[in-house]
N, C-alpha and C positions, 0 to 999 in steps of 0.2 A: 390943479396943484394938489398933491397928496399930503397926508398927515405925516408920512415918513418918507425918507429917501435912503435907500440902501446903498452903502459904499463898500467896495472891495478893492483889493490890489489887482494890478494887471495880471499877476501870476495866478489869479483865479480862472483865467481863460474863459470868462463869460463871453459868449459870442456877441458881436455887434447887434445882431437881431434881437437877442434876449435883453441886452442893455436898453435898446430902444423900446421894446415891448413893455418892460417893467420899470423903466426909469432908473436902472442901476448905474451908478457912477463908478468908473474905474480910476484908481490912482496909480501912476506908473512906478513900477519897481525899476531896478537898474541892472545893466549887464556891463561887465568890464572885459575888454579884449586888449591884452597887452597893457599899455598905459592909458587907453582911452575908455572912459565910462559914458554910456549912452542910456537914454530912457528905454525901457522895454517897449518894443513896438516901433522904435525909431529906425531900426534895421530889421530885416527878415532873419528868421532862423538860418536859412540857407547862407546868407551873407555872414552870419556869426561863425558858422562852421568853416566857411571859406577863409575868413580872416585868421581864425585860430589855427587852421592848417598851415597857412602861410607863415605865421609867427612861431609855430611849433609849441603853442601854449593852450591850455584848457581855458574856457571862459569862466568867469567868476560872476556871481550875482550878489546884489545887496538889496535890502528892503527899502521902503519909502522912508524919507527923512521927515522930521517934524514939519519942516517948511513945505514939503510936498503936500502933507495933509492940511496944513493951515491954508494953503492956496485953494484947495478944493473945498474945504469946509466954508471958507469965507465966500467963495463964489456961489455955492448952493444957498447959503444963508441970505445973500443979497437977492437972489432970484426967488427964494421961497422962505421968507422970514418966519413963517409960522410952522415950518416943518421941523421935525426932529430927525437928525441924521443918525442912522444906525450903521455903524461900521462892523461888518462881519469879517473878522480878520483872518488872514493867512496864518497858518500854524505858528504859534508864538515860539515854539521850541526850535524852529528852523531859521528865524530871522528876527531882526530888531523892529520890524514893521509895526507890530501891535503896540510896542512900547512907545514908538514914535507917535502913533495915533493918540495915545493917552497923554503924552506931553502936549501935543497940539490941541487937545480938547480942554486943557486948563484955561479957565476963563470963558469957555464956550459951553454954556450949560445946555445947549441944544444938541450936543453930541453925546451919544452913548455907544459903547463898543463891547464886543465879546470875541473870544478866541474860538474859531470854528474847529480848530485842531485838524484842518484839512488844507490841501493845496489844490491847485489846478481844477479839474472838473469836479472833484469832491467839494471844494469850496464853492464852486459855481452852483452845484446842485443845492447846497444849503442856502445860498443867497437867493436863488430863484424860488425855492419852496417858501422862503420867508416872504418874498415879494407877493407870491400867490396868496399866502395866508393874510397878509395885510390887505390885499385887494378884496378878499372874501370877508374880512372882519375889520371894516373901517374904524370901528370904535375900540379896537383892541389897545390895551395899554402897552408900554414898553416891556413891562414884566410878562405880559401875556405873549408878546412876540418872542421874547427870549426863551420863555418856557417851551414854546413850540419849536424854536430852533434847536434847543437841547434835545428834544424828542427826535428830531430829524437826524441830528449828528449821531445819536446812539444807534441809528439804523443804517448808516451809510457804510458801504464797503468800497474801498478804492485801492487799486493796484495797477502795476504796469510791468511789462517785460522789456527791458532795454537790451540792445544787442551788444553793448559794451559798457561794463560797469566803471570804466575809467573816468567817465564824466561825473558820476556820483562820488567816486573816490577823490577826484580833483576838487570838487566842491565841498568835500568834507561832510556830505549829507547822509552817508550810509552808517547806521549805528552799529551794525555787526560786521566788522571788517573781514571776518573769516571767509566770507563769500567772495572776496575780491579775486581769488585765484580761479574762479569758475570759468571766466572767459578764455583762459589759457587752455582749458580742456574742452572747448566748444560746448560748454554748458550754459544755458540761459537761466537767469534767476528771476523769480517773482519778487518784486519789491512792493510791499504794502505800506500804506500809511496807517500806523497804529499808535494811538495816543499822541498824534501829531508828528511822530518820527517816521523816517524812511527805514523800514526793516525788511531784510531779505528773509523770506519765509519758506521758499520751496525752490528746487532746481528742476529744470526741464532739459531734456536732451533731444537733439534732432533739428530738423528744419524749422524756420521761423513759423511756418504754417502749423506744423505739428505742435510746437511750443505754445503758440497762441491759442490753439484749441484746448490744450491741456491746462493752460492758464484759466480760461473761462470755466472749464470743468471744475478746477480748484475753487474758483470764486463762488460758484453756485453751491458748492458743498459746505459752505460756511454757516448755513442756517436756513430758515424758512423764507425763501426769496420772494420778493414782489416781482412777478413776471410781467407787469404792465409796461415796464420800460427799462432799457439799459442804455447808458451813454458810453459810446466807444470813442477812444481818443488815440491820436497818433502824432508822431513827430515827422518832420519832412523827410522824404526818402522812402517811406513805407509804400510798397507798390499798390497801385489801384487793384490789381488782381487779388492780392492778399486781403485788402480791405473788403472787396466784394465777397470773397470766400467767407470772411469772418462775419459779415452781416447775414449771409445765408445761414451760417452755423448758429448765430445768436437766435435767429428765428426758429431754427430747428430745435433749439433748446427750450423754446416756448415763449420767448420775449415778444410781446405784441408790438411794441414801438422801439425802434432803434435810431438813435441820433449820433452824429459824428462831430468831433471837434478836433481841429488841428491845433496843437498847443503852441503857445507863443515863445518868445525869446528866453524868458526865465526858466520855464520848465524844460525847454529844449536844451538849455545849458546844463541841466541836471541829468536828463535821460539820454542825451545824444540822439543822433539821427536814427530813423527806422524803428523807433520804439512803438510798442502797442500797449494800450491801457484800457481800463474799463471802470465805470462807476455804477454801482447798483445798490439797491436797498433791501433790507429785510422788511417783512410785513409788519405793519403797526400792531 
């Protein structure tokens, strides 16, 4: 039993292997298709797209409710009564989830939370790095952990290239709507998570492979990159051939370790099928 338990939303896309390795607990967010709302993970992204295509409607997402957090907080506390729960929240400006967590934490003094200002594999990276820090520093205070988490957040770069911005438009997640005409001109946009918001920052033209390469070039141009690792992410439908090409290219760029994550229902509902993304860090 550990001193701390790290909790995230399902939209963090922490892999089952990493959850198992570091004891990270995921609270389900929600996906709405037509009149039906389901827990994230209850159906596959492929089924989400199939149902939405059948209904002619875009999927919608919602954050965890206070009851969702209460259930998880109480279960963890019953199993590990001496542990402090650290909720490293999905970007607060995009969802009610962090507010729900703070409501659920009332009267539960063993719960602490902070906004990671990231989503998906960016939030996952922050949570896993926090878990590694806790493992290496078992006597660390909550303030120590949160100070470390802030230092990680300041170095994370997260972006992705969707093939169709209609999903971000439908979900109301894109902050600068002027980019929404890009898909009509066969131009792909780089969407970065900046200050917790989805912001379109650059346009690429050409095949998905060409755009994906240009996207990685753009991401590594943003500062003094830590080339020890890059996390690559994709939504269902992105070809194995392109994924293989991009892993080779990432290694050609100098990244020593490359890991892949297929994003779940919430992020798939925002980025649409065949999207490609990356999370990397600046040197400390």
